[in-house]
N, C-alpha and C positions, 0 to 999 in steps of 0.2 A: 760081145756076141755078134756074130756076123750074119746079116740078113741075106737070105737067098733072093736072087732077082726073080721078078714075076715071070712066070712061064705062060705061054699061050695055052698050054695044055691045062693050066689051072683055071683058065677063064670061065668055062661053063660052070664049074663048081662054085666059084666066087659069085657069079651072077645068080645062081640058084640060092645061095645063102643070103645075098642082098635082097632078093625078091621075098624070101621067107621072112626076113626081119621086117621088111616094109609091111607085109601082110599082118604080122603079129602086132605091129604098132597101130595099124588101122583098126584091127579087131579090138585092141585094148581101148582105143579112143571111142569106138562105137559103143562098147560096153559101158564106158563112163557116161556117155551122153544119153543112153537109154536105160531107165530104171527097170528093175525086174517086174514081171507081171504082178498085178495086185492079187494077193492071196487072202487077205482079211479086209473086207470092205464094210465100212460103216456108212449107211445111207441116211442122210438128213433131209429127205423129201419123199413124200408118198409116190410121186411120179417116178423118181429115181429108183425106188425100191421095186416098182413094177417093171422098170427096164431091166434091172438085174435079173429078175425072174424070167422075163421074156427072152433074155440072152442065154438062159440055162446056167446062170452063175450063182444060183441060190445057195449052193454048197460053200461059197466064199463069203456069204453075207453074215457078219457077226453081230450087227446091231442095226436098229431102225428107230424111227420116231414113233411116238405113241399114236400118231395119226395114220401110220402105214397099216392099212387094213385090207389090202388086195395085193395078190390073191390071198385066199383064206389061210394058207400055210404061213404067210408072213407074220401073223399075230403070234406065232410060237417063237419067233426070233426075239431076243432080248431088246426091250425098248429103253431108250436113253433120254426120254422127255420130248419136248417140242420146242418151237422157236421161243416160247415164253420162258423157257428155262431148261438147261441141260444138266443131267446127272453126271458131273465130271468124274466122280470116282468110278462109276460104272463104265464110262467111256475108256478110262485108263485101263481098267481091268480087262476090257475086251481086246486091247492091244491091236487096233486096226493099223494096217499099213497104208491104206488109202481112205480118205473121207470124201464122200460125194455130197455136195451141198448146192442149194439153189441160190440164185442171186437174191440178196436181201441183207439181213443183219450179219455183216461180215465179222464184226468184233468178237462176239462169243464163239463163232465157228473157228476163227483164226486162233483163239485161245485153246480150243480143243486140239487143234493141230500141233500147237506148241507143246502142250502137255503130253501128247502121245508120240510126237516125232513123226506122225503120219503125213503123207503127202495130201494136201488139200486141193481138191479139184472143184471149182465153182462153175456150174453149168447154167447157161441162159435159157429162159423159157418164155421169151417175148413173142415168138412167132411159130407158125406151123413148121417151118423149115428147121427150127431148133430141135424138133423131135427126132428126125432122122440123124441130124448131126450129133446129138447127145448119145443116141444109140451107138453110133460109130465110135464116139470118144470112149464110152464105157467099155465097149468091146476091145478097143485097142489097149486100154489100160490093163485089161485082164489077159492080154496076149491072144485074143481070139477075134482079131479085127475083121476077118472075113464074115463072121456072123453078123456083125453090125452093118457091114456094107450090103450084104444080101437083104437084110431087113429093110434098110433105107431104100434100096432099089425097088423092092415090092411095094413099099408105101408110095413112092413117087409114081409108079405105074397106076396104082389104084386111085390116087388123087387125080391123075389125068383122066381116068374113066369117069370119076364123079363130076369133074368140072364140065366135061363134054355132055354129060347127062343133064346137069343143071342148066346148061345153055339152052336146052330145048323146053324148059319149063318157065312159068311166070316168075318174075323177080320181085317179091314183095318187099316193102320197106320194113326194117326190123330195128327194134330197140331191145338191147340186152341189159336188164337191170342187175348189176352186180351187187349193189347195196341200195338201201332206201333212206338211211338217215346218216349222212346226207345222201341224196340220190346220186348214184355213180353208174356209169355206163361202160360197156366194153367198146373201146374205140376201134377204128379200122386198123390201127397199128398195134394190134394185140393178137395173142393166140386165139382168143374167142372171136375176135374180128375176122381173122383168117378163116376160121371154121364157117362163120356166117357167109363169107364171100364164096367159098368153095361150094357151100350148100345152095347157093343161088340167091341169097338175100342181099338187099341193099341197106347198108348200115345208115341210120339217120344221123349218126354223129359225123360231122364233116371230115373229109380227108385231111383238111388243114390242121386238125387237132392232133398234136404229136403225142400227147399223154396216152399211155396204153389204156388206163381206166380213169377217165376224167370225171369230175363232178359235172352234173347235168341237172339244171333246175327243173322243177315240175312244170313251170310255165313253158320252158323250152321243149319239154316232152309233149305237152299238149299242142304246141305250135308245129312240131314235127309231124304230129298225127300219124304215127306208124300203123301199118296194117297188121303187124304181129309184134307182140311183146313177149320176150322170153326172160326167165329168171330161174335161179336155183330153187330147189324145193323149199329151202329154209325161208325164202322170200315170198311164199304163198300169201301170207297176211297182207303184205305190201301190194300184191296184185289185186287182192280183194278191195283194198282201200282205193286203188286206182280206179277200179270199176265203179265204185260208189261215188267218188268225188268228181270223176271226169267221164261221165257216160257218153260224151260225144266223140271220144277218140275212136277212130275206125277199128282198132283192135278190140276195143270193148264192145262196140256194136256188133262185130262179127263173131264175138266169142273166141277170139284168137289170142288169149292170154294163156301161156303154157309154162309150166314148171318142168325143169330137167334135173336129173340126178347130179348133184354138185360133185360127188366123188368121181363121177365119170367124165362129165363135160369140162370141168375146170382143171383137170390134170393133164398136162402136156406129156403124155406117155404112150405106151404101146397100145392102149385101147382107143387111140385117136379115131380110128375108123368107126368104132361103135359110137363114139361121141358125135361124129359127123352124121351118122345115120339117125341119131336121136334128133338132131337139129333139122335134118332134111324132112323128117316126118312132121315136125312142128310147123314147117314152112309150107306144107302142102295145103292147097285150098280146101276149105271144108266141103263135105259132100252135101 
């Protein structure tokens, strides 16, 4: 077979074909690198479930933990257990394509991913910034990235307003009691620590403490002499014991021992501004 010599008149056609082939190869490569949007989401964290709803993705939520109780509609979604134990058969039956999980016990969660073949996405919750980032990440996974970016931008603007407002108010010293046996505090390098700072409080836990929620002796608490002590509602008995055993602490003397809704304040999710408002109210000077 005799090959015909290349003609200049064939040049444009060849160039078009080469360009088309290159575009197809790039498109194929991009498709391989980007997984399809999540259609069946299993949420293994209450704050993550709230994010799914806040992004308008509740129609894709196939499962949740038994602790996911907000919004009210979430309780109608099948529950698969909690961190203490997962119902693996139910998880497999739900056939998720993406599993959202919080940092923590990776072993059992990784097992669920292997059993289902789902993509496991572990999201951090150590700081206030993680809330906006996680909203963006979940939105991107579902193919609605703009929703997450818009939400994060609104949060950043509102946090700026709150910081400016707090700068004009007194800055009381604050101890947040996470647990009482042993006594544990919310450190400055934690989500709760960030909320306290934005609300205008001064955390009595030193900035040098790197642990998010360090143990903190009762003697150290008395020595720190905070002006305000905050705690989840479940720790109300511990606050009562503090008042009885250490009446000289300034927070006790001023009656500034406050409990806060744990389901609200301790969840780094879309209700973050509500949580911040609750802390701001607790830090206001008594009338």
